[in-house]
C-alpha positions in Angstrom: 52.5 74.6 187.7 54.7 71.6 188.8 53.4 69.5 185.9 54.1 72.4 183.5 57.7 72.8 184.8 58.3 69.0 184.4 57.0 69.0 180.8 59.2 72.0 180.0 62.2 70.1 181.2 61.4 66.9 179.3 61.0 68.5 175.8 64.7 69.2 175.1 65.7 65.8 176.5 63.3 64.2 173.9 64.6 66.2 171.0 68.3 65.4 171.5 68.1 61.6 170.8 66.2 62.3 167.6 68.7 64.8 166.4 71.5 62.5 167.4 70.1 59.6 165.5 69.7 61.7 162.3 73.3 63.0 162.6 74.7 59.5 163.0 72.6 58.3 160.1 73.7 61.2 157.9 77.4 60.5 158.9 77.2 56.8 158.0 75.3 57.6 154.8 78.0 60.0 153.7 80.7 57.4 154.7 79.0 54.9 152.5 79.1 57.3 149.6 82.8 57.9 150.2 83.3 54.1 150.3 81.2 53.3 147.2 82.2 56.0 144.8 85.8 54.8 144.1 84.6 51.3 143.6 81.7 52.0 141.4 81.9 50.7 137.8 79.0 49.8 135.5 79.2 47.6 132.4 78.2 49.5 129.2 79.3 53.0 130.4 81.8 54.6 128.0 84.3 55.8 130.7 84.8 54.8 134.3 84.8 58.4 135.6 81.5 59.2 133.9 79.6 56.7 135.9 81.2 57.9 139.1 80.1 61.5 138.4 76.5 60.5 137.9 76.5 58.6 141.2 78.1 61.5 142.9 75.5 63.9 141.5 72.6 61.8 142.6 74.1 61.0 146.0 74.8 64.7 146.7 71.3 65.6 145.8 69.8 63.0 148.1 72.0 63.9 151.0 71.4 67.7 150.6 67.7 67.2 150.5 67.9 65.1 153.7 70.0 67.8 155.3 67.5 70.4 154.4 64.5 68.4 155.6 66.2 67.9 159.0 66.9 71.6 159.2 63.2 72.3 158.4 62.3 70.0 161.3 64.7 71.7 163.6 63.6 75.2 162.5 67.2 76.3 161.9 69.7 75.6 159.1 73.3 76.4 160.1 75.9 76.2 157.4 79.6 76.7 157.9 81.1 78.2 154.7 84.9 78.0 154.4 86.9 81.0 153.2 87.8 79.1 150.1 84.2 79.5 149.0 85.4 82.9 147.7 87.7 81.5 145.0 85.0 78.9 144.2 82.6 81.8 143.6 85.2 83.4 141.4 85.6 80.2 139.4 81.9 80.0 138.9 81.8 83.7 137.7 84.7 83.0 135.3 83.0 79.9 134.0 79.8 81.9 133.2 81.8 84.5 131.4 83.6 81.7 129.5 80.3 80.9 127.8 80.8 84.0 125.7 83.5 82.4 123.7 82.7 78.7 124.3 82.4 76.4 121.3 79.7 74.5 123.2 77.8 76.2 126.0 76.1 73.0 127.2 79.5 71.5 128.0 80.2 74.6 130.1 76.9 74.0 132.0 77.8 70.3 132.6 81.2 71.1 133.8 79.9 73.9 136.0 77.4 71.5 137.6 80.2 69.2 138.6 82.0 72.2 140.3 78.8 72.7 142.4 78.5 69.0 143.1 82.0 68.7 144.6 81.8 71.9 146.5 78.5 70.6 147.9 80.4 67.4 149.0 82.8 69.6 150.9 79.8 71.3 152.7 78.3 67.9 153.5 81.5 66.6 154.9 81.8 69.7 157.0 78.3 69.2 158.4 78.9 65.5 159.1 82.3 65.7 160.8 81.4 67.4 164.1 84.0 65.6 166.2 87.5 64.1 165.4 85.8 60.7 165.8 83.4 61.6 163.0 86.4 62.6 160.9 88.0 59.2 161.4 84.8 57.4 160.3 84.7 59.3 157.0 88.5 59.0 156.5 88.6 55.3 157.3 85.7 54.5 154.9 87.5 56.3 152.1 90.9 54.6 152.9 89.3 51.2 152.9 87.7 51.8 149.6 90.9 53.1 148.1 92.7 50.0 149.4 90.2 47.7 147.6 90.8 49.8 144.4 94.5 49.2 145.0 94.0 45.5 145.5 92.1 45.2 142.3 94.9 46.9 140.4 97.5 44.5 142.0 95.4 41.5 141.0 95.3 42.8 137.4 99.1 43.3 137.6 99.5 39.7 138.6 97.1 38.4 136.0 94.7 37.0 138.5 92.0 39.4 137.3 91.6 40.6 133.7 92.7 44.1 132.7 92.1 45.7 129.3 93.4 42.5 127.8 94.7 39.1 128.9 98.0 38.7 130.6 99.8 40.4 133.4 102.1 43.4 134.0 101.7 47.2 134.3 99.7 47.5 131.1 96.9 45.5 132.7 96.4 47.9 135.6 93.3 50.0 135.2 91.5 49.0 138.4 88.1 50.8 138.9 89.7 54.1 137.8 90.5 53.3 134.1 94.3 54.0 134.2 97.3 53.1 136.3 98.3 56.8 136.3 95.0 57.7 138.0 95.6 54.9 140.5 99.1 56.1 141.3 97.9 59.7 141.8 95.1 58.7 144.2 97.4 56.5 146.3 99.8 59.3 146.7 97.1 61.8 147.8 95.8 59.6 150.6 99.1 58.6 152.2 99.6 61.5 154.7 96.0 62.1 155.6 95.6 58.4 156.4 98.2 58.7 159.2 95.4 60.6 161.1 93.9 57.1 161.6 97.0 55.8 163.2 97.1 58.7 165.6 93.4 59.0 166.4 91.8 55.5 166.4 91.3 54.1 169.9 90.9 50.5 168.9 94.2 48.6 168.5 92.7 46.3 165.9 91.5 49.2 163.7 94.9 51.0 164.2 96.6 47.8 163.0 94.2 47.6 160.0 94.9 51.2 159.1 98.6 50.7 159.4 98.5 47.7 157.0 96.3 49.4 154.5 98.6 52.4 154.4 101.6 50.2 153.8 99.8 48.2 151.2 98.7 51.3 149.3 102.2 52.6 149.4 103.5 49.4 147.9 101.0 49.5 145.1 102.1 53.2 144.5 105.7 52.0 144.1 104.6 49.2 141.8 102.8 51.3 139.3 106.0 53.3 138.8 104.5 56.8 138.3 107.1 59.6 138.6 104.6 62.4 139.0 102.9 61.0 142.1 106.2 60.0 143.6 107.7 63.5 143.2 104.5 65.1 144.5 104.8 62.8 147.5 108.3 64.0 148.2 107.1 67.6 148.1 104.3 66.7 150.4 106.8 65.2 152.9 108.9 68.3 152.7 105.9 70.5 153.3 104.8 68.4 156.3 108.2 68.6 157.8 108.4 72.3 157.5 104.9 72.8 159.0 105.7 70.4 161.8 108.8 72.4 162.7 106.8 75.6 162.6 103.9 74.4 164.8 105.6 71.5 166.7 102.7 69.3 167.7 104.8 66.9 169.7 102.4 65.2 172.0 100.4 63.2 169.3 103.6 61.8 167.9 104.8 60.8 171.4 101.6 59.2 172.3 101.5 57.0 169.1 105.3 56.6 168.8 105.2 52.8 168.7 102.6 52.8 166.0 104.5 55.4 164.0 107.7 53.5 164.2 105.9 50.3 163.0 104.4 52.3 160.1 107.8 53.7 159.2 109.4 50.3 159.3 106.6 48.9 157.1 106.9 51.7 154.6 110.7 51.2 154.3 110.3 47.4 153.9 107.6 48.0 151.3 109.8 50.4 149.4 112.8 48.0 149.4 110.6 45.2 148.1 108.4 46.9 145.6 110.0 50.1 144.4 111.7 50.1 141.0 115.3 51.3 140.8 115.4 54.9 141.9 117.7 57.8 141.1 120.6 56.5 143.1 122.3 54.7 140.2 122.6 57.9 138.2 123.7 59.9 141.3 126.7 57.5 141.8 127.5 57.3 138.1 126.2 53.8 137.4 123.4 54.9 135.0 123.4 53.1 131.7 123.3 56.3 129.8 124.7 59.8 130.1 121.4 61.5 130.8 120.7 63.1 134.1 118.0 61.6 136.4 115.7 64.6 135.7 116.1 64.2 132.0 115.3 60.5 132.1 112.3 61.1 134.4 111.0 63.7 132.0 111.4 61.6 128.8 110.4 58.2 130.3 107.2 59.7 131.8 105.7 61.4 128.7 107.1 64.8 129.7 107.5 66.0 126.1 104.0 64.8 125.3 102.5 66.7 128.2 104.4 69.8 127.2 102.7 69.6 123.8 99.3 69.7 125.5 100.5 72.7 127.6 101.6 74.7 124.5 98.3 74.0 122.8 96.5 75.3 125.9 98.7 78.5 125.6 97.6 78.9 122.0 94.0 78.9 123.2 94.7 81.5 125.9 96.4 83.7 123.3 93.3 83.7 121.1 90.9 84.2 124.1 92.9 86.0 126.8 90.0 87.3 128.9 87.4 84.5 129.0 89.2 81.4 127.6 87.7 78.9 125.2 85.0 77.8 127.7 84.9 75.5 130.7 85.3 71.9 129.5 85.9 73.0 125.9 89.7 72.2 125.8 89.0 68.8 124.2 86.7 70.3 121.6 89.3 72.8 120.5 92.3 70.5 120.7 92.7 69.4 117.1 92.5 72.8 115.4 94.8 74.4 118.0 97.2 71.5 117.6 97.4 72.4 113.9 98.0 76.0 114.9 100.7 75.2 117.4 102.6 73.0 114.9 102.8 75.9 112.5 104.8 77.9 115.1 108.7 77.6 115.4 108.3 75.8 118.7 105.8 73.4 117.2 108.2 72.4 114.4 110.3 70.6 117.0 107.5 68.2 117.9 108.0 65.8 115.1 106.1 62.7 116.4 102.5 61.8 116.6 100.4 62.7 119.7 96.7 61.8 119.9 93.9 64.1 120.8 93.9 65.1 124.5 90.7 65.5 126.4 92.7 67.2 129.2 95.8 69.4 129.2 97.7 67.1 131.7 98.1 70.3 133.8 95.1 71.6 135.7 96.5 75.1 136.0 97.2 75.3 132.2 93.7 74.0 131.5 92.1 76.6 133.8 94.0 79.3 131.9 93.0 77.9 128.5 89.4 77.4 129.3 88.7 80.4 131.6 91.3 83.0 130.5 92.5 85.8 132.7 89.3 85.6 134.9 90.0 82.0 135.6 93.7 82.7 136.4 92.6 85.4 138.9 90.3 82.9 140.6 93.0 80.3 140.7 95.4 82.8 142.2 92.8 83.7 144.9 92.6 80.0 145.7 96.3 79.6 145.9 96.4 82.5 148.4 93.3 81.7 150.5 93.9 77.9 150.8 97.2 78.1 152.7 96.2 81.2 154.6 92.9 79.8 155.9 94.6 76.5 156.8 97.3 78.5 158.7 94.6 80.4 160.6 92.9 77.2 161.6 96.1 75.6 162.8 97.2 78.7 164.7 93.8 79.2 166.5 93.4 75.6 167.5 94.9 75.0 171.0 94.8 71.2 170.7 98.1 69.5 169.5 96.1 66.5 168.3 94.0 68.7 166.1 97.0 70.6 164.8 98.7 67.4 163.8 95.6 66.2 161.9 95.4 69.5 160.1 99.0 69.3 159.1 98.5 65.8 157.7 95.4 67.0 155.7 97.5 69.9 154.4 100.3 67.6 153.3 97.7 65.5 151.3 96.5 68.7 149.6 100.1 69.7 148.8 100.6 66.3 147.1 97.4 66.7 145.0 98.2 70.3 144.0 101.8 69.4 143.1 100.6 66.4 141.0 98.2 68.7 139.2 101.2 70.3 137.4 101.6 67.2 135.4 98.2 65.6 135.5 94.5 66.5 136.0 93.2 65.3 139.3 90.6 68.0 139.4 89.0 66.4 136.3 89.0 62.8 137.8 86.0 62.2 140.2 87.8 60.1 142.7 90.9 62.2 142.8 88.8 65.3 143.2 86.8 63.6 145.9 90.0 62.9 147.8 90.9 66.7 147.7 87.4 67.6 148.7 87.4 65.1 151.6 90.7 66.6 153.0 89.3 70.1 152.7 85.9 69.2 154.2 87.6 67.5 157.2 90.1 70.3 157.7 87.3 73.0 157.7 84.9 70.9 159.8 83.7 71.8 163.3 85.8 68.9 164.5 88.7 71.2 164.3 87.1 74.5 165.3 85.3 77.3 163.5 88.2 79.5 162.4 88.4 80.6 158.7 84.7 79.9 158.2 81.6 82.0 157.9 78.4 81.0 159.6 75.1 81.2 157.6 71.9 80.7 159.6 68.5 80.3 158.0 65.2 80.5 159.7 61.6 81.0 158.9 60.7 81.7 155.2 64.4 81.9 154.3 64.9 78.4 155.6 61.8 77.0 154.0 62.5 78.7 150.7 66.1 77.3 150.7 64.9 73.8 151.4 62.2 73.9 148.7 64.6 75.3 146.2 67.3 72.9 147.1 64.9 70.0 146.8 63.6 71.1 143.4 67.1 71.6 142.1 68.3 68.3 143.5 65.4 66.4 141.9 65.8 68.1 138.5 69.6 67.5 138.5 69.2 63.9 139.5 66.6 63.2 136.8 68.9 64.8 134.2 71.9 62.9 135.4 70.1 59.6 135.3 68.8 60.4 131.8 72.4 61.1 130.8 73.5 57.8 132.3 70.7 55.9 130.4 71.8 57.8 127.2 75.4 56.7 127.7 74.4 53.1 128.1 72.2 53.3 125.0 75.1 54.8 123.1 77.3 51.9 124.0 74.6 49.4 123.1 74.1 51.2 119.7 77.8 51.1 118.9 77.9 47.4 119.8 75.0 46.7 117.5 76.7 48.6 114.7 79.9 46.7 115.2 78.1 43.4 115.1 76.3 44.3 111.9 72.8 45.2 113.1 73.0 48.6 111.5 69.4 49.6 111.3 68.8 48.6 114.9 71.9 50.6 115.9 70.5 53.8 114.2 67.3 53.5 116.3 69.2 52.9 119.5 71.6 55.9 118.9 68.7 58.2 118.1 67.1 57.2 121.3 70.3 57.9 123.2 70.5 61.4 121.7 66.9 62.2 122.8 67.8 61.4 126.4 71.3 63.1 126.5 71.5 66.7 127.8 74.6 67.3 125.7 75.3 64.5 123.2 78.8 64.5 121.9 80.4 61.4 120.3 76.9 59.9 119.7 76.7 62.3 116.7 79.8 60.7 115.2 78.6 57.1 115.8 75.2 57.9 114.3 76.8 59.5 111.3 78.9 56.4 110.8 75.8 54.2 110.9 73.9 56.5 108.6 76.8 56.5 106.1 76.6 52.7 106.0 72.9 52.9 105.5 73.4 55.3 102.6 71.8 58.2 104.4 74.5 60.6 103.4 72.8 63.9 103.9 71.8 63.0 107.5 75.2 61.6 108.2 76.9 64.8 106.9 74.6 67.0 109.0 75.5 65.0 112.2 79.2 65.3 111.3 78.8 69.0 111.0 77.4 69.0 114.6 80.5 67.1 115.8 82.7 70.2 115.1 81.0 71.9 118.1 80.7 68.8 120.3 83.2 66.0 119.5 86.2 66.8 117.4 88.8 64.2 116.7 90.8 63.1 113.6 88.2 60.6 112.4 85.5 63.3 112.3 87.5 65.4 109.9 88.2 62.4 107.7 84.6 61.2 107.6 83.3 64.8 106.9 85.8 65.3 104.1 84.8 62.0 102.5 81.1 62.7 102.7 81.5 66.3 101.5 83.4 65.0 98.4 80.5 62.5 97.7 78.1 65.4 98.1 80.1 67.4 95.4 81.3 70.0 98.0 85.0 69.8 97.4 85.8 73.2 98.9 84.4 72.2 102.3 86.2 68.8 102.1 89.5 70.7 101.3 89.0 73.0 104.2 88.7 70.2 106.7 91.5 68.2 105.2 93.9 71.1 105.4 93.3 71.4 109.2 93.5 67.6 109.6 96.8 67.3 107.8 98.3 70.4 109.5 97.6 68.7 112.9 100.0 65.8 112.1 97.3 63.0 112.4 97.9 59.3 113.0 99.7 57.6 110.1 96.8 55.6 108.8 94.5 58.7 109.0 97.1 60.8 107.3 97.3 58.3 104.4 93.5 58.4 103.9 93.5 62.2 104.2 96.2 62.6 101.6 94.3 60.2 99.3 91.1 62.4 99.7 93.2 65.5 99.0 94.2 63.9 95.7 90.6 62.9 95.0 89.6 66.5 95.3 92.1 67.4 92.6 90.6 64.6 90.4 87.1 66.0 91.1 88.3 69.4 90.0 90.1 67.8 86.9 93.5 68.8 88.1 94.9 65.4 87.1 98.6 66.3 87.1 98.5 67.5 90.7 96.5 64.4 91.7 99.0 62.1 90.0 101.9 63.8 91.8 100.2 63.5 95.2 99.2 59.9 94.7 102.7 58.9 93.6 104.2 60.5 96.7 101.6 58.8 98.8 102.4 55.4 97.2 106.1 55.9 97.9 105.5 56.8 101.5 102.9 54.1 102.1 103.7 51.1 99.9 101.0 49.0 101.6 98.2 51.5 101.2 96.2 49.8 98.5 93.8 52.7 98.0 96.5 54.8 96.5 97.5 52.0 94.1 93.9 51.7 93.0 93.6 55.4 92.4 96.8 55.4 90.4 95.5 52.6 88.3 92.3 54.5 87.7 94.3 57.6 86.6 96.6 55.7 84.3 93.7 53.8 82.8 91.8 57.1 82.1 94.9 58.4 80.4 95.2 55.3 78.2 98.4 53.9 79.8 97.2 50.3 80.2 100.6 48.9 81.3 101.0 51.3 84.2 97.3 50.9 85.1 97.6 47.1 85.2 100.8 47.3 87.3 99.2 49.4 89.9 96.0 47.2 90.0 98.1 44.0 90.4 100.1 45.7 93.1 96.9 46.7 94.9 95.5 43.1 94.5 98.6 41.6 96.2 98.3 44.1 99.1 94.6 43.2 99.5 95.1 39.4 99.4 97.9 39.7 101.9 95.8 41.7 104.3 92.8 39.4 103.9 95.1 36.4 104.7 95.8 38.1 108.0 92.4 39.4 109.1 90.0 36.7 107.9 91.4 33.9 110.2 91.0 36.3 113.1 87.3 36.8 112.6 86.7 33.1 111.9 87.1 32.5 115.7 85.3 35.5 117.2 84.9 34.0 120.7 87.8 35.9 122.2 87.0 39.2 120.4 85.3 42.2 121.9 82.4 43.8 119.9 84.8 46.7 119.1 87.5 44.3 117.8 84.9 42.3 115.9 83.4 45.4 114.3 86.8 46.7 113.3 87.8 43.4 111.7 84.4 43.1 110.0 84.6 46.6 108.5 88.2 46.0 107.4 87.2 42.7 105.7 84.2 44.3 104.0 86.3 47.1 102.6 89.1 44.8 101.4 86.7 42.5 99.7 84.9 45.3 97.9 88.3 46.7 96.8 89.3 43.2 95.6 86.1 42.8 93.6 86.7 46.3 92.0 90.3 45.6 91.1 89.6 42.2 89.6 86.8 43.8 87.5 89.2 46.5 86.3 91.8 44.0 85.4 89.2 42.0 83.4 88.3 45.2 81.6 91.9 45.9 80.7 92.2 42.5 79.2 95.2 40.2 78.9 98.6 41.9 79.0 
């Protein structure tokens, strides 16, 4: 009996170290993911954020499977679900309903998967952060990573490291995020939550490091000169002050007062050294112009351009008020709805070119456009439950230290949510990760259990959940990695095409499409390659697929040109009408107007074609294609003198253009494959036009 009692006492003692080791391993694995994701870039991927989403998807799957296996071993799986899971579920439901009107359902599925991935990150952070010390481990790893991202951007600004081109200055800042605006937003989000480290860390060395990193990131934020993040930061500071007055957690500030004074001094010094001129000059009447500070901020920071995107989103909502155009489908519908908006009285005031937008530059507008009234209802539920649940957690937590931490996390969320009015942090993986990190820490057991539901799984429920989660995680990871491979192959195929290996490019692009769950611009590139190979029917079919997958101005132009070659002028005319109504880029507009005249020629409406071409030649005197077409028309009508004049004018334009571009391609060492391919295609077109014009002039004979 004595032996039995001793054995009974030893069993739990043996189990605890094992559980402890797994929890610490899980915590540090998650900390590594938080550190690695902002820094991850991979050569050959089309967009920085795309690679990060793939890494996040695979990492979340692996960590979730590990969590489930440990729960199986323990015999119990306890999951804390925050109240904000309710609006998340509402968003999921709205997304599923949005498939009813979606142009592309697979894009909805992909976007919905990312919603699940980042919500799962929140649950993983909740599980890992069991104590305030755990929270500092996760927060410090993310802050250190963001600081390296900031350093990379600073080195690009100074010209020490290469940006998108050679040189130095703001235009060179893309860091690992792809855009200085994205960097500015991220740096503003992390400022207030990072102060938790100054309050919580026990090591003076680590406190000092955190203090320096915060000041350094603040300096870079001032350097990138982004009005949106700066204004959002001011709103976050106001929110923090109001919350502190309401809850008054005094002791944490008193205990760390020297460190906080040092931080404040560093931030002030950094602001004085690195911040551009602020609003003070206009306040005291020293501004160089008569505009108000607000007006200058709006105009100098693409305010009117952003408002264009918002009004286009409103047009989408008007047409699909209940379910929207489909989650992730804003970018697919942008060009036709841009044309629709420009036809309205408000749209007539927007008389400058704005390129296709993949995002609405306002997350709230984009939710409304893509998910309709159902999405708006889910968003309103989030706006209500988020502050309410944070309020409940702060009120029910007796620790002043915990309360101060929660207020700082809340301030970070305020900055992010405020910036979302003029940007799209929810659509940027690292920005979204920052918001999810603050939510996960704020709702973690480190700060109590208020405003959460407890889900406990045992027995068959536990085993079924683990098996299902493992199966889903493996499938999703395989699909994600196939998509990553497809994206790399797409980039390789495009590079092959640009370098002249056209047949090889076709094979590579077709291989990419077979791997991709939802290929989009690959169809466009494949159509361009097939057009060059003379496979017009296949190219036209791929361009038709683009209208439900990847719509931009070049797609309309290429489709109209191939439709005209295929003797389908009505289809060409339909696409050209939409393209021209959308106020495309000037060079595309010139080509579209030429094709519009070519349709009249095809339909033997020569008078209308002549009028259109003459207007085009007057508007674009260096557009040689219009001159050649006018020469052809006059030659067909027997007016040799006018024909020769237009041909000779075209030849001068062509020779002048070749004199500029041919020397550039003669030294291709400093050119990217895209630049080389563009120059190569331009030279090929110009030489073909020159040969044609010279032959026509010989046919006309001597003047």
